[in-house]
C-alpha positions as CSV (number, residue, x, y, z in Angstrom):
1,X,71.4,-86.1,-10.3
2,X,74.2,-88.6,-11.5
3,X,77.5,-88.6,-9.7
4,X,79.2,-87.7,-13.0
5,X,77.2,-84.6,-13.5
6,X,77.7,-83.3,-10.1
7,X,81.2,-82.2,-10.7
8,X,80.3,-80.1,-13.8
9,X,78.8,-76.9,-12.3
10,X,78.4,-75.2,-15.5
11,X,76.4,-77.8,-17.2
12,X,72.9,-76.7,-18.0
13,X,70.3,-77.9,-15.7
14,X,66.8,-78.8,-16.8
15,X,64.3,-76.0,-15.7
16,X,61.3,-76.6,-13.6
17,X,58.0,-75.2,-14.8
18,X,57.7,-72.6,-12.0
19,X,61.1,-71.3,-12.9
20,X,60.3,-70.8,-16.5
21,X,57.1,-68.9,-15.6
22,X,59.0,-66.4,-13.4
23,X,61.6,-65.8,-16.1
24,X,58.8,-65.0,-18.6
25,X,57.2,-62.6,-16.2
26,X,60.5,-60.9,-15.4
27,X,61.3,-60.6,-19.1
28,X,57.9,-59.2,-19.9
29,X,57.9,-56.8,-17.1
30,X,61.3,-55.5,-18.0
31,X,60.3,-54.9,-21.6
32,X,57.2,-53.0,-20.5
33,X,59.2,-51.0,-18.1
34,X,61.5,-50.1,-20.9
35,X,58.6,-49.0,-23.0
36,X,57.0,-46.9,-20.1
37,X,60.2,-45.2,-19.5
38,X,60.3,-44.2,-23.2
39,X,56.7,-42.8,-23.0
40,X,57.5,-40.8,-20.0
41,X,60.4,-39.3,-21.7
42,X,58.0,-38.1,-24.4
43,X,54.8,-37.2,-22.4
44,X,56.4,-34.9,-19.8
45,X,57.7,-32.3,-22.2
46,X,54.4,-32.3,-24.1
47,X,52.3,-31.9,-21.0
48,X,54.4,-29.1,-19.8
49,X,54.0,-27.3,-23.0
50,X,50.2,-27.7,-23.0
51,X,50.1,-26.4,-19.4
52,X,52.1,-23.4,-20.4
53,X,49.7,-22.8,-23.3
54,X,46.6,-23.1,-21.0
55,X,48.2,-20.8,-18.4
56,X,49.2,-18.3,-21.1
57,X,45.7,-18.4,-22.6
58,X,44.1,-17.7,-19.3
59,X,46.5,-14.9,-18.6
60,X,45.9,-13.5,-22.0
61,X,42.1,-13.8,-21.7
62,X,42.2,-12.3,-18.2
63,X,44.4,-9.5,-19.5
64,X,42.0,-8.9,-22.4
65,X,39.0,-9.0,-20.1
66,X,40.7,-6.6,-17.7
67,X,41.7,-4.2,-20.4
68,X,38.3,-4.4,-22.0
69,X,36.6,-3.8,-18.7
70,X,39.0,-0.8,-18.1
71,X,38.0,0.5,-21.5
72,X,34.3,0.1,-20.7
73,X,34.9,2.0,-17.5
74,X,36.7,4.8,-19.4
75,X,34.0,5.0,-22.0
76,X,31.3,5.1,-19.3
77,X,33.1,7.9,-17.6
78,X,33.4,9.6,-21.0
79,X,29.6,9.2,-21.6
80,X,28.7,10.5,-18.2
81,X,31.0,13.5,-18.7
82,X,29.4,14.1,-22.1
83,X,26.0,14.0,-20.5
84,X,27.0,16.4,-17.8
85,X,28.4,18.8,-20.4
86,X,25.3,18.5,-22.5
87,X,23.1,19.4,-19.5
88,X,25.1,22.1,-17.9
89,X,26.9,23.8,-20.8
90,X,24.5,23.3,-23.7
91,X,21.1,23.0,-21.9
92,X,20.2,20.0,-23.9
93,X,16.6,19.1,-22.9
94,X,16.4,16.3,-20.4
95,X,13.8,14.6,-22.5
96,X,16.3,14.3,-25.3
97,X,19.0,12.9,-23.1
98,X,16.7,10.5,-21.2
99,X,16.6,7.8,-23.9
100,X,20.4,7.8,-24.0
101,X,20.6,7.5,-20.2
102,X,18.1,4.7,-20.3
103,X,20.1,2.9,-23.0
104,X,23.3,3.3,-20.8
105,X,21.5,1.7,-17.9
106,X,20.4,-1.3,-20.1
107,X,23.9,-1.7,-21.5
108,X,25.5,-1.7,-18.0
109,X,22.9,-4.2,-16.7
110,X,23.7,-6.6,-19.5
111,X,27.4,-7.0,-18.5
112,X,28.0,-10.5,-17.3
113,X,31.7,-10.1,-16.4
114,X,32.9,-11.8,-19.6
115,X,35.2,-10.5,-22.2
116,X,32.4,-10.4,-24.9
117,X,30.0,-8.6,-22.6
118,X,32.5,-6.0,-21.7
119,X,33.4,-5.7,-25.4
120,X,29.8,-5.2,-26.4
121,X,29.2,-2.7,-23.6
122,X,32.2,-0.7,-24.6
123,X,31.0,-0.5,-28.2
124,X,27.5,0.6,-27.1
125,X,28.8,3.3,-24.7
126,X,31.0,4.7,-27.5
127,X,27.9,5.0,-29.8
128,X,25.9,6.6,-27.0
129,X,28.7,9.2,-26.4
130,X,28.6,9.9,-30.1
131,X,24.8,10.6,-29.9
132,X,25.4,13.0,-27.0
133,X,28.2,14.8,-28.9
134,X,25.9,15.1,-31.9
135,X,23.4,16.9,-29.7
136,X,26.0,19.3,-28.4
137,X,27.2,20.0,-31.9
138,X,23.7,21.0,-33.0
139,X,23.9,24.3,-34.8
140,X,21.9,27.3,-33.7
141,X,19.7,27.0,-36.8
142,X,19.0,23.4,-36.1
143,X,18.3,24.1,-32.4
144,X,16.0,27.0,-33.4
145,X,14.0,24.7,-35.8
146,X,13.7,22.0,-33.1
147,X,12.4,24.5,-30.6
148,X,10.1,26.1,-33.0
149,X,8.5,22.8,-33.8
150,X,8.0,22.0,-30.1
151,X,6.5,25.5,-29.5
152,X,4.0,24.9,-32.3
153,X,3.0,21.6,-30.8
154,X,2.7,23.2,-27.3
155,X,0.5,26.0,-28.7
156,X,-1.9,23.5,-30.2
157,X,-2.1,21.6,-26.9
158,X,-2.8,24.8,-24.9
159,X,-5.6,25.7,-27.4
160,X,-7.2,22.4,-26.6
161,X,-7.2,23.2,-22.9
162,X,-8.6,26.7,-23.6
163,X,-11.4,25.2,-25.7
164,X,-12.3,22.9,-22.9
165,X,-13.1,25.9,-20.7
166,X,-10.7,24.7,-18.0
167,X,-9.8,27.5,-15.5
168,X,-6.2,26.2,-15.6
169,X,-6.0,27.3,-19.2
170,X,-4.9,30.8,-18.2
171,X,-1.8,29.5,-16.5
172,X,-0.8,27.4,-19.5
173,X,-1.3,30.4,-21.8
174,X,0.9,32.5,-19.6
175,X,3.7,30.0,-19.7
176,X,3.4,29.5,-23.4
177,X,3.8,33.3,-23.8
178,X,6.8,33.1,-21.6
179,X,8.4,30.5,-23.8
180,X,7.6,32.4,-27.0
181,X,9.2,35.6,-25.5
182,X,12.4,33.7,-24.5
183,X,12.5,32.0,-27.9
184,X,12.4,35.4,-29.7
185,X,15.4,36.6,-27.6
186,X,17.5,33.4,-28.1
187,X,20.4,33.2,-30.5
188,X,22.8,30.5,-29.5
189,X,22.3,26.7,-29.3
190,X,22.4,26.7,-25.5
191,X,19.8,29.5,-25.4
192,X,17.5,27.7,-27.8
193,X,17.9,24.4,-25.9
194,X,17.1,26.2,-22.7
195,X,13.8,27.4,-24.2
196,X,13.2,23.9,-25.6
197,X,13.7,22.4,-22.2
198,X,11.0,24.6,-20.8
199,X,8.8,24.0,-23.8
200,X,9.1,20.2,-23.8
201,X,8.3,20.1,-20.1
202,X,5.2,22.2,-20.6
203,X,4.2,20.0,-23.5
204,X,4.5,17.0,-21.2
205,X,2.4,18.8,-18.7
206,X,-0.2,19.6,-21.4
207,X,-0.3,16.0,-22.5
208,X,-0.7,14.9,-18.9
209,X,-3.4,17.5,-18.1
210,X,-6.6,15.9,-19.4
211,X,-5.7,12.3,-18.5
212,X,-4.9,13.5,-14.9
213,X,-8.1,15.4,-14.8
214,X,-10.0,12.3,-15.9
215,X,-8.2,10.3,-13.2
216,X,-9.2,12.9,-10.6
217,X,-12.8,12.8,-11.8
218,X,-12.8,9.0,-11.6
219,X,-11.3,9.1,-8.1
220,X,-13.8,11.7,-6.9
221,X,-16.6,9.5,-8.2
222,X,-15.0,6.5,-6.4
223,X,-15.0,8.5,-3.1
224,X,-18.5,9.7,-3.6
225,X,-19.7,6.1,-4.3
226,X,-17.8,5.0,-1.2
227,X,-19.4,7.7,0.9
228,X,-22.8,6.7,-0.5
229,X,-22.1,3.1,0.2
230,X,-20.9,3.7,3.7
231,X,-23.4,6.4,4.7
232,X,-26.2,6.4,2.2
233,X,-25.5,10.2,1.6
234,X,-22.5,12.4,1.0
235,X,-21.4,13.3,4.5
236,X,-22.4,16.4,6.4
237,X,-24.0,19.0,4.1
238,X,-24.1,22.8,4.4
239,X,-27.4,24.2,3.3
240,X,-29.3,27.5,3.4
241,X,-31.4,28.0,6.5
242,X,-34.9,26.8,5.9
243,X,-37.4,29.6,7.0
244,X,-41.1,29.1,7.2
245,X,-42.7,31.5,4.8
246,X,-46.2,30.0,4.6
247,X,-46.9,29.8,0.9
248,X,-49.1,26.9,-0.2
249,X,-46.8,25.9,-3.0
250,X,-43.6,26.4,-1.1
251,X,-43.8,26.4,2.7
252,X,-40.1,26.7,3.3
253,X,-37.9,29.5,2.1
254,X,-34.1,29.1,1.4
255,X,-32.3,31.8,3.3
256,X,-29.1,32.7,1.5
257,X,-27.8,34.7,4.4
258,X,-27.4,31.8,6.8
259,X,-25.6,28.6,6.1
260,X,-26.5,25.6,8.4
261,X,-24.4,22.5,8.6
262,X,-26.5,19.4,9.5
263,X,-24.4,16.3,10.1
264,X,-26.3,13.1,9.4
265,X,-26.6,10.5,12.1
266,X,-24.3,7.5,12.3
267,X,-21.8,8.9,9.8
268,X,-18.8,6.7,8.9
269,X,-16.0,9.2,8.5
270,X,-12.9,8.3,6.4
271,X,-9.8,10.3,5.6
272,X,-10.3,9.9,1.9
273,X,-13.5,12.0,2.0
274,X,-11.2,15.0,2.0
275,X,-8.7,13.8,-0.6
276,X,-10.6,14.8,-3.8
277,X,-10.7,18.4,-2.6
278,X,-7.0,18.5,-1.7
279,X,-6.1,16.7,-5.0
280,X,-8.1,19.3,-6.9
281,X,-6.0,22.0,-5.2
282,X,-2.8,20.2,-6.3
283,X,-4.2,19.8,-9.8
284,X,-4.9,23.5,-10.2
285,X,-1.5,24.4,-8.8
286,X,0.4,22.0,-11.1
287,X,2.6,23.8,-13.6
288,X,5.2,21.1,-14.6
289,X,5.2,17.5,-15.8
290,X,6.7,16.5,-12.5
291,X,3.7,18.0,-10.7
292,X,1.3,15.9,-12.8
293,X,3.4,12.8,-12.3
294,X,3.5,13.3,-8.6
295,X,-0.3,13.8,-8.5
296,X,-1.0,10.7,-10.5
297,X,1.2,8.6,-8.2
298,X,-0.6,10.1,-5.2
299,X,-4.1,9.3,-6.7
300,X,-2.9,5.7,-7.3
301,X,-1.8,5.3,-3.7
302,X,-5.0,7.0,-2.5
303,X,-7.2,4.7,-4.6
304,X,-5.5,1.6,-3.1
305,X,-5.9,3.0,0.4
306,X,-9.6,3.8,-0.2
307,X,-10.4,0.3,-1.3
308,X,-8.5,-1.1,1.7
309,X,-10.6,1.2,4.0
310,X,-13.8,0.0,2.3
311,X,-12.9,-3.6,3.0
312,X,-12.3,-2.8,6.7
313,X,-15.4,-0.6,7.2
314,X,-18.1,-2.4,5.2
315,X,-18.7,-5.2,7.7
316,X,-19.6,-2.7,10.4
317,X,-21.8,-0.7,8.0
318,X,-23.7,-3.8,7.0
319,X,-24.3,-4.7,10.7
320,X,-25.5,-1.1,11.5
321,X,-27.9,-1.1,8.4
322,X,-29.3,-4.4,9.5
323,X,-29.9,-3.1,13.0
324,X,-31.5,0.1,11.7
325,X,-33.8,-1.8,9.4
326,X,-35.0,-3.8,12.3
327,X,-35.4,-0.6,14.4
328,X,-37.5,0.9,11.6
329,X,-39.7,-2.1,11.5
330,X,-40.2,-1.9,15.2
331,X,-41.1,1.8,14.9
332,X,-43.7,1.1,12.3
333,X,-45.2,-1.6,14.5
334,X,-45.5,0.9,17.3
335,X,-47.5,3.1,15.0
336,X,-49.8,0.1,14.2
337,X,-48.5,-0.2,10.6
338,X,-48.4,-3.4,8.6
339,X,-44.7,-4.6,8.6
340,X,-45.1,-8.2,7.2
341,X,-43.4,-7.5,3.9
342,X,-40.5,-5.8,5.6
343,X,-40.1,-8.6,8.1
344,X,-39.7,-11.0,5.2
345,X,-37.0,-8.8,3.7
346,X,-35.3,-8.7,7.1
347,X,-35.3,-12.4,7.4
348,X,-33.7,-12.7,3.9
349,X,-31.0,-10.1,4.9
350,X,-30.2,-12.1,8.1
351,X,-29.5,-15.2,6.0
352,X,-27.4,-13.2,3.5
353,X,-25.4,-11.8,6.4
354,X,-24.3,-15.3,7.3
355,X,-23.4,-16.1,3.7
356,X,-21.3,-12.9,3.4
357,X,-19.6,-13.5,6.8
358,X,-18.5,-16.9,5.5
359,X,-16.9,-15.3,2.4
360,X,-16.0,-11.7,3.5
361,X,-14.8,-10.3,0.2
362,X,-15.1,-6.6,-0.8
363,X,-17.4,-7.5,-3.7
364,X,-19.7,-9.6,-1.4
365,X,-20.0,-6.9,1.2
366,X,-20.5,-4.2,-1.5
367,X,-23.4,-6.2,-2.9
368,X,-24.9,-6.9,0.5
369,X,-24.7,-3.3,1.7
370,X,-26.3,-2.2,-1.6
371,X,-29.2,-4.6,-1.0
372,X,-29.7,-3.3,2.5
373,X,-29.9,0.2,1.3
374,X,-32.4,-0.8,-1.3
375,X,-34.5,-2.3,1.4
376,X,-34.1,0.8,3.5
377,X,-35.4,2.9,0.6
378,X,-38.5,0.6,0.3
379,X,-39.4,1.3,3.9
380,X,-38.7,5.1,3.6
381,X,-42.2,6.2,2.6
382,X,-44.2,4.2,5.1
383,X,-41.7,5.0,7.8
384,X,-41.7,8.8,7.3
385,X,-45.5,8.7,7.0
386,X,-45.7,6.9,10.3
387,X,-43.3,9.3,11.9
388,X,-45.2,12.3,10.6
389,X,-48.4,11.1,12.2
390,X,-46.6,10.3,15.4
391,X,-45.1,13.9,15.5
392,X,-48.5,15.3,14.8
393,X,-49.8,13.4,17.9
394,X,-46.9,14.8,19.9
395,X,-47.6,18.3,18.9
396,X,-51.3,18.0,19.7
397,X,-50.3,16.7,23.2
398,X,-48.1,19.7,23.7
399,X,-50.8,22.1,22.5
400,X,-53.3,20.5,24.9
401,X,-50.7,21.0,27.7
402,X,-50.3,24.7,26.7
403,X,-54.0,25.3,26.3
404,X,-54.5,24.1,29.8
405,X,-52.4,26.9,31.1
406,X,-54.1,30.3,31.1
407,X,-52.8,33.8,31.1
408,X,-55.2,36.0,33.1
409,X,-55.9,39.3,31.4
410,X,-55.8,42.0,34.1
411,X,-58.1,44.2,32.0
412,X,-61.1,41.8,32.3
413,X,-60.0,38.9,34.5
414,X,-60.5,36.5,31.6
415,X,-58.0,33.6,31.2
416,X,-56.6,33.1,27.7
417,X,-54.9,29.7,26.7
418,X,-51.1,30.0,26.4
419,X,-50.8,27.9,23.2
420,X,-53.4,29.6,21.1
421,X,-50.9,30.5,18.3
422,X,-50.0,26.8,17.9
423,X,-53.6,25.7,18.1
424,X,-54.8,28.0,15.3
425,X,-56.6,26.1,12.5
426,X,-54.9,28.2,9.8
427,X,-51.4,29.2,10.8
428,X,-50.6,26.7,13.5
429,X,-51.2,22.9,13.8
430,X,-54.1,23.4,11.4
431,X,-51.7,24.3,8.6
432,X,-49.6,21.2,9.1
433,X,-52.7,19.0,9.3
434,X,-54.0,20.4,6.0
435,X,-50.7,19.8,4.2
436,X,-50.5,16.3,5.7
437,X,-53.9,15.4,4.2
438,X,-52.6,15.9,0.7
439,X,-49.1,14.5,1.1
440,X,-48.2,11.6,-1.2
441,X,-44.5,11.2,-1.6
442,X,-41.8,10.7,1.0
443,X,-40.6,14.3,0.4
444,X,-44.2,15.6,0.9
445,X,-44.3,13.9,4.3
446,X,-40.8,15.0,5.2
447,X,-41.7,18.7,4.6
448,X,-44.8,18.4,6.7
449,X,-42.8,16.6,9.4
450,X,-40.3,19.5,9.4
451,X,-43.1,21.9,10.0
452,X,-44.4,19.8,12.9
453,X,-40.9,19.5,14.4
454,X,-40.5,23.3,14.2
455,X,-43.7,23.8,16.1
456,X,-42.7,21.1,18.6
457,X,-39.3,22.7,19.3
458,X,-40.9,26.2,19.7
459,X,-43.8,25.2,21.9
460,X,-41.5,23.1,24.2
461,X,-39.3,26.2,24.5
462,X,-42.4,28.4,25.3
463,X,-43.6,26.0,28.0
464,X,-40.2,25.9,29.6
465,X,-39.8,29.7,29.4
466,X,-43.1,30.1,31.3
467,X,-41.2,29.0,34.4
468,X,-38.2,31.3,33.8
469,X,-37.9,34.2,36.2
470,X,-35.1,35.9,34.2
471,X,-36.0,39.6,33.6
472,X,-37.5,40.3,30.2
473,X,-34.6,42.6,29.2
474,X,-31.9,39.9,29.8
475,X,-31.0,36.9,27.6
476,X,-33.1,33.8,28.2
477,X,-31.9,30.2,28.1
478,X,-34.7,29.2,25.8
479,X,-33.7,31.8,23.3
480,X,-30.2,30.4,23.1
481,X,-31.5,26.8,23.0
482,X,-33.7,27.6,19.9
483,X,-30.8,29.4,18.2
484,X,-28.6,26.4,18.7
485,X,-31.4,24.1,17.5
486,X,-31.7,26.0,14.2
487,X,-28.0,26.6,13.8
488,X,-28.2,30.4,13.8
489,X,-25.7,31.3,16.5
490,X,-23.3,32.8,14.1
491,X,-25.5,35.6,12.7
492,X,-27.9,38.3,13.8
493,X,-31.1,36.9,15.1
494,X,-34.5,38.3,16.3
495,X,-36.2,36.3,19.0
496,X,-39.8,37.0,19.9
497,X,-41.3,35.6,23.1
498,X,-45.1,35.4,22.6
499,X,-46.0,35.0,26.3
500,X,-43.7,37.8,27.4
501,X,-44.5,40.1,24.5
502,X,-40.8,40.8,24.2
503,X,-38.3,40.9,21.3
504,X,-34.7,40.1,22.1
505,X,-31.9,40.8,19.6
506,X,-28.7,38.7,19.4
507,X,-25.6,39.0,17.3
508,X,-23.3,35.9,16.9
509,X,-24.9,34.4,20.0
510,X,-24.4,37.6,22.1
511,X,-27.3,39.5,23.6
512,X,-27.7,43.0,22.1
513,X,-31.1,44.6,23.1
514,X,-34.6,43.8,24.3
515,X,-37.7,45.7,23.4
516,X,-41.4,45.4,24.2
517,X,-43.7,44.4,21.4
518,X,-47.4,43.5,20.7
519,X,-48.2,40.3,18.8
520,X,-51.4,38.9,17.4
521,X,-54.6,38.7,19.3
522,X,-56.1,35.3,20.2
523,X,-58.4,35.4,17.2
524,X,-55.7,36.7,14.9
525,X,-52.5,35.0,16.2
526,X,-48.9,35.7,15.1
527,X,-47.3,32.7,13.4
528,X,-44.8,30.8,15.6
529,X,-41.7,29.1,14.1
530,X,-38.4,30.0,12.5
531,X,-38.9,32.7,9.9
532,X,-36.7,35.2,8.0
533,X,-36.9,38.9,7.2
534,X,-38.2,38.6,3.7
535,X,-38.0,42.3,2.6
536,X,-37.5,45.8,3.9
537,X,-40.2,48.5,3.4
538,X,-40.2,52.2,4.4
539,X,-43.0,54.7,4.3
540,X,-45.4,52.2,2.9
541,X,-49.2,51.9,3.2
542,X,-50.8,48.8,4.8
543,X,-54.3,48.0,3.5
544,X,-56.7,45.7,5.2
545,X,-57.2,42.2,3.6
546,X,-60.7,42.2,5.0
547,X,-63.6,44.1,3.4
548,X,-65.2,47.2,5.0
549,X,-67.7,46.1,7.6
550,X,-65.6,43.2,8.7
551,X,-64.7,43.4,12.4
552,X,-61.0,43.0,11.3
553,X,-61.2,45.8,8.7
554,X,-58.9,48.8,9.1
555,X,-58.4,51.9,7.1
556,X,-55.3,52.2,4.9
557,X,-52.5,52.9,7.4
558,X,-49.1,54.5,6.7
559,X,-46.1,52.5,8.1
560,X,-42.6,53.9,8.6
561,X,-40.6,50.6,8.9
562,X,-41.8,47.1,8.0
563,X,-40.3,43.7,7.3
564,X,-42.4,40.8,6.2
565,X,-41.7,37.6,8.1
566,X,-44.3,35.4,6.6
567,X,-46.2,35.5,3.4
568,X,-49.4,34.7,5.3
569,X,-49.4,38.5,5.3
570,X,-47.6,39.2,8.6
571,X,-44.8,41.6,9.2
572,X,-42.6,43.1,11.9
573,X,-43.4,46.8,11.8
574,X,-43.9,50.0,13.8
575,X,-47.3,50.8,15.3
576,X,-47.2,54.5,15.8
577,X,-50.8,54.5,17.0
578,X,-50.1,52.3,20.0
579,X,-49.1,53.6,23.4
580,X,-48.8,50.3,25.2
581,X,-46.4,47.4,24.4
582,X,-45.3,44.4,26.4
583,X,-47.0,41.7,28.4
584,X,-50.9,41.5,28.1
585,X,-50.9,44.0,25.2
586,X,-51.9,41.1,22.9
587,X,-55.0,40.6,25.0
588,X,-58.2,42.8,25.2
589,X,-57.3,46.1,27.0
590,X,-58.0,49.8,26.8
591,X,-55.6,51.8,24.7
592,X,-56.7,55.4,24.3
593,X,-54.6,55.8,21.2
594,X,-55.3,52.6,19.3
595,X,-56.8,49.2,19.1
596,X,-58.0,47.8,22.4
597,X,-56.1,44.5,21.9
598,X,-53.4,42.7,20.0
599,X,-52.4,43.0,16.4
600,X,-53.9,41.3,13.4
601,X,-51.0,38.8,13.5
602,X,-48.1,41.3,12.9
603,X,-45.4,42.0,15.5
604,X,-45.8,45.7,16.5
605,X,-43.0,47.9,17.7
606,X,-42.9,51.3,19.3
607,X,-42.1,54.1,16.8
608,X,-41.8,57.1,19.0
609,X,-39.0,55.8,21.2
610,X,-36.9,54.6,18.2
611,X,-37.4,50.8,18.7
612,X,-38.8,50.2,15.2
613,X,-36.0,52.1,13.5
614,X,-33.4,50.2,15.6
615,X,-34.7,46.8,14.7
616,X,-35.2,47.8,11.0
617,X,-31.5,48.8,10.8
618,X,-30.3,45.8,12.9
619,X,-31.9,43.3,10.5
620,X,-31.4,42.7,6.8
621,X,-33.2,40.5,4.3
622,X,-32.6,36.9,5.5
623,X,-32.1,37.7,9.2
624,X,-33.7,34.8,11.2
625,X,-36.8,35.7,13.2
626,X,-37.7,33.0,15.8
627,X,-41.2,33.4,17.2
628,X,-42.1,31.1,20.1
């Protein structure tokens, strides 16, 4: 700076570059600040107004939503009230109100909490209330016409059930008549609606009747198939007692008097085996649509449970069938039968068992068990044939044992074999042997085997009873054993002991009376076995089947009381000409009043002391007669 300039403080000084830059910055910043200040003065009022509008809108929307929701609640209450009035005061049928109630539930379920959803629900609820009110405003004439139409439809439905010969038809007819009677007495809308309520429910029951019956039939078939799959047969069966009557074309006689329950071996029992019976009871007791709905729901649950049980039980059934198949093969081998074909099947079954175990589905086990049963059926004929011949051998051994034991006749000191009735070539083992010679089917062999088993059971009891020291006029253990064996402890039974020459009577397993008898002579034996009283004869004439001149011929003989027990020609009857009954009377002896020996195969009773009349009145057609 010059010395001259130094004294002039106000003289402008030249600016440095940095100074100019700062001034520009300051100037620009100030201008911008002035502009921002202006913007703020404009924006703040506008923003406040918008916020107020948004808040006001939210408040208004919330208020609208609230009031709409409140309206929806009021209209729902109004609808529910209208429904209650329709049900209780006007008896409007529930089936006519149900669609409205369903629509109400759908409407309420569609509410999402928004104003439009409440608004829509409110509108729907109002419409539904109007529909209910329309029903309650139905005139008596309109209600009568509606009910009349429903009664006509119900009548046609009941006629269909009647034509189907269902025993439940009578119940539907009775309820239809009830509705028609009430309809005739009705006069107001609520009265007609009450009749229509009952009518529509019965119509729903009629419409459900045959579909439910078919479901019950299908379920019953399912359970039968399950039982067949699990057991190969339908559980324990109750049959008529089989009595030996001796005819060539029909050895066994069905005794309608005595029912015998024979449980099959190795039965797989399931709770569902009883369900079809209980379901049928419910079906026949059903009178309303609710009854049929409940039964259908029950059958659905039972079906699911039955299938679950099959899945659980079939593996064990398959294992048992495989073991039984192997045991049957072993039995045939013991009887010296060719088993090569069955051993091949068994080997196949073992391999299949491994495959099924690796994929244990219900379908796989069902198919496997079905195959095993088919293989069992193939072995049935050769197996029963082998068993029958084995049982014949057993019977012959027992007969030989009995024939080796002799009863000494005190009249002549001669010993008579104790099994001569069983050894007879016509009515004993000879009869079974003859039938066996012509047997062809598995059923043929089974019938012969049943005869052999009968003889085996009785001769075993006879051999045991020979050692029994119980007095003849008291119950014997072997009597009771045979009664249990044949399943006849719940009825009257006549038991005849051949070696004791005694008849003992039992009623429901309780001893009643013992009487002395005379049975067939060694050359004309009585028939052992389980028999039945086939008929009752009084004051009849017996004629000899043998011609005059035959040693077995006898003159026509009047009989007071007689009951055939075998169509071989043998009967239980009085022998008024005899004076001696009891032990040894079947063997040669002197009787001043009659034959000097046993009967011609009949079982003789004393007439003079009332024994014959007592037995005749004790028994009826079908009464079991066990002779051993």
